[in-house]
PLY file of the C-alpha trace (Angstrom):
ply
format ascii 1.0
element vertex 491
property float x
property float y
property float z
element edge 490
property int vertex1
property int vertex2
end_header
120.76 94.38 125.55
120.80 98.21 125.38
119.61 100.47 128.15
116.29 101.30 126.51
115.33 97.65 126.05
116.36 96.88 129.61
114.20 99.66 131.02
111.23 98.51 128.91
111.71 94.95 130.10
111.96 96.10 133.71
108.80 98.18 133.37
106.85 95.31 131.82
108.07 92.98 134.56
106.97 95.48 137.22
103.54 95.87 135.67
103.11 92.13 135.24
104.11 91.53 138.87
101.68 94.20 140.03
98.88 92.70 137.97
99.56 89.19 139.26
100.55 89.76 142.89
98.57 92.89 143.84
95.69 92.05 141.49
95.25 95.74 140.63
95.97 97.52 137.36
95.33 101.21 136.86
94.30 102.65 133.51
97.66 104.46 132.93
99.49 101.22 133.65
97.27 99.31 131.23
97.86 101.95 128.54
101.63 101.80 128.95
101.62 98.01 128.97
99.53 97.91 125.77
101.92 100.31 124.04
104.90 98.15 124.93
103.73 94.58 124.45
100.36 94.34 122.72
100.09 92.71 119.29
98.66 95.91 117.80
101.67 97.90 119.01
104.04 95.29 117.53
102.22 95.43 114.18
102.44 99.24 114.16
106.16 99.08 114.88
106.83 96.57 112.11
104.84 98.66 109.64
107.04 101.60 110.59
110.18 99.52 110.05
108.92 98.43 106.63
108.33 102.03 105.60
111.74 103.03 106.98
113.60 100.46 104.88
111.55 101.38 101.83
112.64 104.98 102.36
116.25 103.90 102.86
116.06 101.95 99.60
114.84 105.08 97.81
117.71 107.10 99.30
120.19 104.45 98.17
118.99 104.96 94.60
120.41 108.49 94.76
123.87 107.35 95.90
126.74 105.95 93.79
126.57 102.20 93.34
129.67 100.04 92.81
129.09 96.86 90.81
131.34 94.01 89.79
130.34 91.62 87.02
132.42 88.66 85.97
132.27 85.44 83.97
134.94 83.08 85.33
135.18 81.08 83.14
133.13 80.70 79.93
134.15 77.39 78.35
132.64 76.37 75.02
133.16 73.17 73.02
130.68 73.03 70.14
130.22 73.12 66.35
129.06 76.26 64.60
127.71 76.61 61.06
130.15 78.50 58.78
129.73 79.70 55.16
132.84 79.52 52.97
133.78 82.03 50.25
132.49 79.67 47.54
129.05 79.70 49.19
129.23 76.24 50.71
128.44 75.55 54.34
130.30 73.48 56.83
130.46 73.00 60.56
133.52 74.35 62.31
134.56 73.12 65.69
134.77 75.73 68.43
136.81 74.97 71.49
137.56 78.09 73.51
137.93 79.47 77.00
136.87 83.02 77.81
137.00 85.09 80.96
135.77 88.61 81.51
135.30 91.03 84.35
133.89 94.52 84.70
133.79 96.95 87.62
131.69 100.10 87.44
130.53 103.03 89.52
126.97 103.97 88.61
125.23 107.18 89.61
121.64 108.17 88.91
121.27 111.83 87.97
118.27 113.25 89.79
118.19 116.53 87.86
117.89 114.90 84.41
116.73 111.37 85.18
119.72 109.85 83.39
122.48 107.53 84.53
126.26 108.07 84.51
128.69 105.17 84.78
132.47 104.97 85.10
133.80 101.51 84.35
136.90 99.42 83.79
136.90 95.96 82.20
139.18 93.11 81.08
138.50 90.22 78.68
140.57 87.13 77.85
140.06 84.48 75.16
142.03 81.32 74.54
141.22 79.20 71.45
142.10 75.83 72.91
142.30 74.02 69.56
145.06 76.35 68.25
148.56 77.28 69.30
149.14 79.41 72.35
150.04 82.43 70.18
146.35 83.08 69.53
145.54 83.99 73.13
144.33 87.55 73.45
143.60 90.10 76.15
141.45 93.18 75.71
141.22 95.88 78.35
139.20 99.02 78.93
141.17 100.78 81.69
138.79 103.70 81.80
135.40 104.41 80.26
132.52 106.80 80.85
128.96 106.04 79.78
125.93 108.32 79.84
122.38 107.05 79.33
119.82 109.83 79.16
116.12 109.79 78.21
114.99 113.01 76.53
111.45 114.44 76.89
110.46 111.40 78.95
109.27 111.50 82.53
111.99 111.95 85.15
111.20 109.09 87.55
113.91 110.10 90.02
112.63 113.66 90.29
109.11 112.44 91.01
110.42 109.99 93.61
112.23 112.84 95.32
108.90 114.60 95.68
106.78 111.58 96.67
108.98 109.35 98.85
109.74 111.86 101.68
105.99 112.54 101.97
105.32 108.79 102.03
107.80 108.29 104.87
106.42 111.24 106.86
102.99 109.69 106.37
104.31 106.39 107.75
105.79 108.07 110.82
102.56 109.93 111.50
100.60 106.71 110.95
102.76 104.96 113.55
101.99 107.64 116.15
98.31 107.45 115.25
98.33 103.64 115.56
99.91 103.90 119.00
97.12 106.26 120.04
94.60 103.80 118.61
96.15 101.14 120.82
95.41 103.48 123.71
91.81 103.84 122.55
91.33 100.06 122.45
92.92 99.76 125.87
90.53 102.37 127.27
87.56 100.55 125.76
88.57 97.13 127.12
89.52 98.59 130.50
86.18 100.32 130.99
84.33 97.23 129.80
86.10 95.35 132.59
85.43 98.18 135.02
81.74 98.25 134.10
81.53 94.46 134.44
83.15 94.73 137.87
80.70 97.43 138.94
77.78 95.37 137.64
78.97 92.38 139.66
79.34 94.52 142.78
75.83 95.87 142.22
74.49 92.34 141.73
76.20 91.15 144.92
74.86 94.09 146.91
71.39 93.65 145.46
71.51 89.96 146.38
72.43 90.79 149.99
69.74 93.43 150.21
67.15 91.11 148.66
67.98 88.38 151.17
67.80 90.82 154.07
64.54 92.37 152.90
62.99 88.94 152.31
63.90 87.81 155.83
62.31 90.95 157.26
59.27 90.51 154.98
58.75 86.97 156.27
58.61 88.30 159.79
56.21 91.07 158.78
54.05 88.52 156.95
53.82 86.53 160.13
52.50 89.65 161.85
50.06 90.25 158.97
51.66 93.54 157.91
52.17 92.55 154.23
50.26 90.34 151.87
51.27 86.93 150.53
51.55 88.46 147.06
54.16 90.97 148.25
56.12 88.21 149.97
56.15 86.11 146.82
57.24 89.12 144.82
60.18 89.60 147.18
61.05 85.92 146.86
61.15 86.36 143.08
63.44 89.33 143.62
65.83 87.07 145.58
65.87 84.52 142.77
66.37 87.25 140.18
69.24 88.75 142.18
70.88 85.32 142.50
70.62 84.80 138.74
72.03 88.27 138.13
75.14 87.50 140.22
75.91 84.45 138.07
75.33 86.39 134.86
77.51 89.33 135.89
80.30 87.01 137.04
80.40 85.49 133.56
80.45 88.97 132.06
83.36 89.93 134.30
85.33 86.84 133.28
84.75 87.57 129.60
85.80 91.23 129.93
88.89 90.26 131.92
89.89 87.65 129.34
89.54 90.22 126.54
91.73 92.84 128.25
94.22 90.22 129.43
94.58 88.85 125.91
95.04 92.33 124.45
97.76 93.20 126.96
99.56 89.92 126.36
99.12 88.61 129.91
98.72 84.96 130.84
95.41 83.38 131.80
96.60 82.99 135.40
96.83 86.78 135.85
93.91 88.43 137.59
93.19 92.07 136.76
91.41 94.26 139.26
90.35 97.44 137.46
89.98 100.58 139.54
88.11 103.78 138.72
90.74 106.18 137.31
91.42 109.59 138.69
89.77 112.20 136.52
91.80 115.06 135.07
90.00 118.27 134.23
90.89 119.00 130.63
89.96 122.42 129.20
87.53 122.95 126.37
89.16 122.84 122.93
88.29 125.04 119.96
87.42 123.36 116.66
89.85 125.53 114.68
92.73 124.54 116.97
91.97 120.85 116.54
91.57 121.21 112.76
94.87 123.07 112.43
96.78 120.47 114.43
95.14 117.63 112.50
96.05 119.18 109.15
99.65 119.61 110.32
100.21 116.27 112.04
97.65 113.68 110.99
98.79 111.10 108.39
95.63 111.89 106.44
97.13 115.25 105.44
100.30 113.53 104.16
98.14 110.91 102.46
96.26 113.58 100.51
99.49 115.21 99.30
100.99 111.86 98.29
97.95 110.64 96.38
97.66 113.94 94.51
101.34 113.77 93.53
100.99 110.16 92.43
98.05 111.11 90.20
100.13 113.94 88.70
103.00 111.50 88.16
100.77 109.11 86.22
99.72 111.95 83.91
103.35 113.00 83.38
104.37 109.40 82.64
101.54 108.94 80.12
102.56 112.15 78.35
106.23 111.11 78.37
105.37 107.75 76.79
103.91 109.52 73.73
107.42 109.74 72.31
110.66 107.99 73.25
113.99 109.73 72.61
117.10 108.28 74.24
120.72 109.41 74.17
123.53 106.91 74.79
127.15 108.01 74.79
130.27 106.12 75.81
133.92 107.28 75.65
137.16 105.84 76.97
140.33 103.97 76.13
140.95 100.37 75.15
143.89 98.14 74.43
144.54 94.57 73.24
147.51 92.24 73.06
148.52 88.64 73.51
150.26 89.47 76.76
148.49 90.83 79.79
150.95 93.65 80.62
151.02 94.93 77.03
147.25 95.19 77.02
147.52 98.43 79.00
150.09 100.01 76.65
149.48 101.90 73.42
145.88 102.50 74.37
143.39 103.62 71.76
140.47 105.89 72.40
136.95 104.89 71.52
133.65 106.76 71.27
130.14 105.45 70.92
127.17 107.77 70.47
123.66 106.51 69.91
120.60 108.68 69.52
117.40 106.65 69.55
114.12 108.09 68.41
110.67 106.50 68.52
107.68 108.65 67.61
104.39 106.99 66.65
103.07 108.11 63.31
99.83 106.14 63.45
98.74 104.43 66.67
94.98 105.07 66.36
95.01 107.38 69.38
96.33 104.72 71.79
98.90 106.92 73.54
96.60 109.93 73.55
93.95 107.74 75.12
96.33 106.76 77.90
96.96 110.43 78.62
93.21 111.09 78.76
92.70 108.14 81.08
95.45 109.38 83.40
93.99 112.89 83.39
90.50 111.54 84.13
91.88 109.41 86.98
93.63 112.49 88.36
90.36 114.41 88.30
88.60 111.53 90.09
91.35 111.45 92.72
91.07 115.22 93.21
87.30 114.99 93.71
87.62 112.08 96.13
90.31 113.87 98.12
88.12 116.95 98.33
85.21 114.87 99.64
87.45 113.00 102.08
88.78 116.32 103.38
85.24 117.59 103.95
84.29 114.37 105.77
87.47 114.59 107.82
86.67 118.17 108.87
83.10 117.21 109.73
84.23 114.27 111.87
86.60 116.57 113.75
83.82 119.13 114.32
81.47 116.48 115.74
84.22 114.99 117.89
85.13 118.37 119.37
81.47 119.04 120.14
81.13 115.64 121.84
84.31 116.15 123.84
83.39 119.64 125.04
79.92 118.45 126.06
81.17 115.31 127.74
82.59 117.11 130.76
79.10 118.33 131.71
77.58 114.93 130.93
80.06 113.25 133.25
79.39 115.78 136.03
75.64 115.14 135.74
76.12 111.36 135.74
78.32 111.56 138.82
75.78 113.63 140.73
72.92 111.38 139.58
74.83 108.32 140.81
75.28 109.86 144.27
71.60 110.85 144.47
70.41 107.41 143.30
72.59 105.71 145.91
71.16 107.86 148.71
67.61 107.36 147.44
68.00 103.59 147.40
69.40 103.53 150.94
66.48 105.65 152.10
64.01 103.41 150.23
65.37 100.28 151.91
64.95 101.88 155.34
61.47 103.10 154.43
60.41 99.64 153.22
61.59 98.03 156.43
59.31 100.26 158.48
56.45 99.82 156.02
56.30 103.32 154.51
56.73 102.19 150.87
55.79 99.07 148.93
57.88 96.72 146.84
57.21 98.59 143.59
58.78 101.76 144.97
61.71 99.77 146.31
62.30 98.05 142.96
62.12 101.39 141.19
64.76 102.85 143.53
67.01 99.84 142.97
66.66 100.04 139.18
67.44 103.78 139.25
70.51 103.11 141.40
71.81 100.41 139.06
71.21 102.47 135.94
72.82 105.56 137.47
75.98 103.62 138.37
76.26 102.14 134.87
75.68 105.59 133.37
78.41 107.04 135.58
81.00 104.50 134.37
79.89 104.85 130.74
80.15 108.65 130.80
83.59 108.41 132.36
84.59 106.03 129.56
83.38 108.48 126.90
85.25 111.32 128.59
88.56 109.44 128.32
87.76 108.07 124.88
86.92 111.42 123.28
90.01 113.02 124.76
92.35 110.32 123.41
90.50 110.24 120.09
91.34 113.91 119.65
94.95 113.05 120.50
94.99 110.33 117.85
93.62 112.72 115.19
95.86 115.68 115.99
98.92 113.86 117.38
98.96 116.69 119.88
98.72 116.66 123.67
96.44 119.58 124.54
97.13 119.10 128.24
100.93 119.36 127.85
100.60 121.77 124.90
103.06 119.90 122.66
103.11 117.53 119.70
103.18 113.78 120.28
106.49 112.48 118.97
108.73 109.44 119.21
112.41 108.56 118.89
112.06 106.86 115.53
115.72 105.88 115.20
115.66 103.96 118.47
112.34 102.37 117.52
113.74 101.18 114.18
116.77 99.65 115.88
114.75 97.97 118.60
0 1
1 2
2 3
3 4
4 5
5 6
6 7
7 8
8 9
9 10
10 11
11 12
12 13
13 14
14 15
15 16
16 17
17 18
18 19
19 20
20 21
21 22
22 23
23 24
24 25
25 26
26 27
27 28
28 29
29 30
30 31
31 32
32 33
33 34
34 35
35 36
36 37
37 38
38 39
39 40
40 41
41 42
42 43
43 44
44 45
45 46
46 47
47 48
48 49
49 50
50 51
51 52
52 53
53 54
54 55
55 56
56 57
57 58
58 59
59 60
60 61
61 62
62 63
63 64
64 65
65 66
66 67
67 68
68 69
69 70
70 71
71 72
72 73
73 74
74 75
75 76
76 77
77 78
78 79
79 80
80 81
81 82
82 83
83 84
84 85
85 86
86 87
87 88
88 89
89 90
90 91
91 92
92 93
93 94
94 95
95 96
96 97
97 98
98 99
99 100
100 101
101 102
102 103
103 104
104 105
105 106
106 107
107 108
108 109
109 110
110 111
111 112
112 113
113 114
114 115
115 116
116 117
117 118
118 119
119 120
120 121
121 122
122 123
123 124
124 125
125 126
126 127
127 128
128 129
129 130
130 131
131 132
132 133
133 134
134 135
135 136
136 137
137 138
138 139
139 140
140 141
141 142
142 143
143 144
144 145
145 146
146 147
147 148
148 149
149 150
150 151
151 152
152 153
153 154
154 155
155 156
156 157
157 158
158 159
159 160
160 161
161 162
162 163
163 164
164 165
165 166
166 167
167 168
168 169
169 170
170 171
171 172
172 173
173 174
174 175
175 176
176 177
177 178
178 179
179 180
180 181
181 182
182 183
183 184
184 185
185 186
186 187
187 188
188 189
189 190
190 191
191 192
192 193
193 194
194 195
195 196
196 197
197 198
198 199
199 200
200 201
201 202
202 203
203 204
204 205
205 206
206 207
207 208
208 209
209 210
210 211
211 212
212 213
213 214
214 215
215 216
216 217
217 218
218 219
219 220
220 221
221 222
222 223
223 224
224 225
225 226
226 227
227 228
228 229
229 230
230 231
231 232
232 233
233 234
234 235
235 236
236 237
237 238
238 239
239 240
240 241
241 242
242 243
243 244
244 245
245 246
246 247
247 248
248 249
249 250
250 251
251 252
252 253
253 254
254 255
255 256
256 257
257 258
258 259
259 260
260 261
261 262
262 263
263 264
264 265
265 266
266 267
267 268
268 269
269 270
270 271
271 272
272 273
273 274
274 275
275 276
276 277
277 278
278 279
279 280
280 281
281 282
282 283
283 284
284 285
285 286
286 287
287 288
288 289
289 290
290 291
291 292
292 293
293 294
294 295
295 296
296 297
297 298
298 299
299 300
300 301
301 302
302 303
303 304
304 305
305 306
306 307
307 308
308 309
309 310
310 311
311 312
312 313
313 314
314 315
315 316
316 317
317 318
318 319
319 320
320 321
321 322
322 323
323 324
324 325
325 326
326 327
327 328
328 329
329 330
330 331
331 332
332 333
333 334
334 335
335 336
336 337
337 338
338 339
339 340
340 341
341 342
342 343
343 344
344 345
345 346
346 347
347 348
348 349
349 350
350 351
351 352
352 353
353 354
354 355
355 356
356 357
357 358
358 359
359 360
360 361
361 362
362 363
363 364
364 365
365 366
366 367
367 368
368 369
369 370
370 371
371 372
372 373
373 374
374 375
375 376
376 377
377 378
378 379
379 380
380 381
381 382
382 383
383 384
384 385
385 386
386 387
387 388
388 389
389 390
390 391
391 392
392 393
393 394
394 395
395 396
396 397
397 398
398 399
399 400
400 401
401 402
402 403
403 404
404 405
405 406
406 407
407 408
408 409
409 410
410 411
411 412
412 413
413 414
414 415
415 416
416 417
417 418
418 419
419 420
420 421
421 422
422 423
423 424
424 425
425 426
426 427
427 428
428 429
429 430
430 431
431 432
432 433
433 434
434 435
435 436
436 437
437 438
438 439
439 440
440 441
441 442
442 443
443 444
444 445
445 446
446 447
447 448
448 449
449 450
450 451
451 452
452 453
453 454
454 455
455 456
456 457
457 458
458 459
459 460
460 461
461 462
462 463
463 464
464 465
465 466
466 467
467 468
468 469
469 470
470 471
471 472
472 473
473 474
474 475
475 476
476 477
477 478
478 479
479 480
480 481
481 482
482 483
483 484
484 485
485 486
486 487
487 488
488 489
489 490
């Protein structure tokens, strides 16, 4: 186990112990745990590995390839039809043993799209139904072969343009997916936090309702409140009791959801705590748009899809005519003895020039070119629309983020005021200065203000990390979000 894996394991173990023993889990801890061991993070990593090996396969296509082909042996015992000089036919028995082997070094030529091969081969045949003097060897000690399409599309050249962009897109997509894991963690964490706050509110409301009802019974005995008000307070006690049960179920559901996402066991208990707020500065739309265009996988995706559309047009045009050049030169020798096969070598040359040009195809190939060009135009229009939508989404997100700081400040102040108002209302009700309607209104305002406070805090974190996921840039640290891809691939 390497050092990196050991440290990750130790960190996960520490977090798991903290979650189980201390029963508390902060938001940064939950985010780090999700990035290390959630299913979504594992899927993102495996998608990155798939793209990496696809890119490595493309790179291997540009390197020399050594191949060995052999048939050891090829034994044949059969009857073949043979025509004699007088025109008659007869079956001739064939009983032979052949062996052959070939080793070659093949290299794709990126500049021209052709293929160059250097090879050496050896063949042996032994007619088993004749004397041993008919055994023969044939060797090709050295040969060079060139296969080159002319006027056709250069697939290798297009791959050299497309594949690096595809891999950069995959790396950016991995970073974006990790940030999306963070977004899901934030959502689940604040759902748990809100459920916890709702349960605390329900418990406190239940205690206050019980206390107020006990006091109201005493005041009813002294004739200070009516029977209707007392019954209304009794209903408030029942409602508060029901609310505690409901919020406890909601807390269990939210805890199960976060626990499942983080990969924790059902025996672990998570106690969410309100995170410390960091004051992030306002961000300009142009800055976010520039970073998104530089780093977001969407930008790489647009370039790749446009190139692929151009490639389809080039391939359709190249298929209108097929002209291929095949040339092979080298030396060969043959003899009945193996050693003599490599003496008195003879040179050989093979040149083939293939040409296929349609004279009448009823516009089939031209139609394919038109289809490819139309598809390219459709792709260009869609990419333009997607870019406009992307820019609009960024503009709206930046506006929401910059406004959220003020919204959170207002919600925090409203929560404090509502808490003080409710405490004052309880005291006022006990001395008979307000009625039950005013008390219920103060309690409802307090509950709503607390829920609003947690929700606005959630949006503050969510918008900030959503901008990170779109730009792959940390505006707080003023640097790009990056990863050690080589270590991730080898994990």
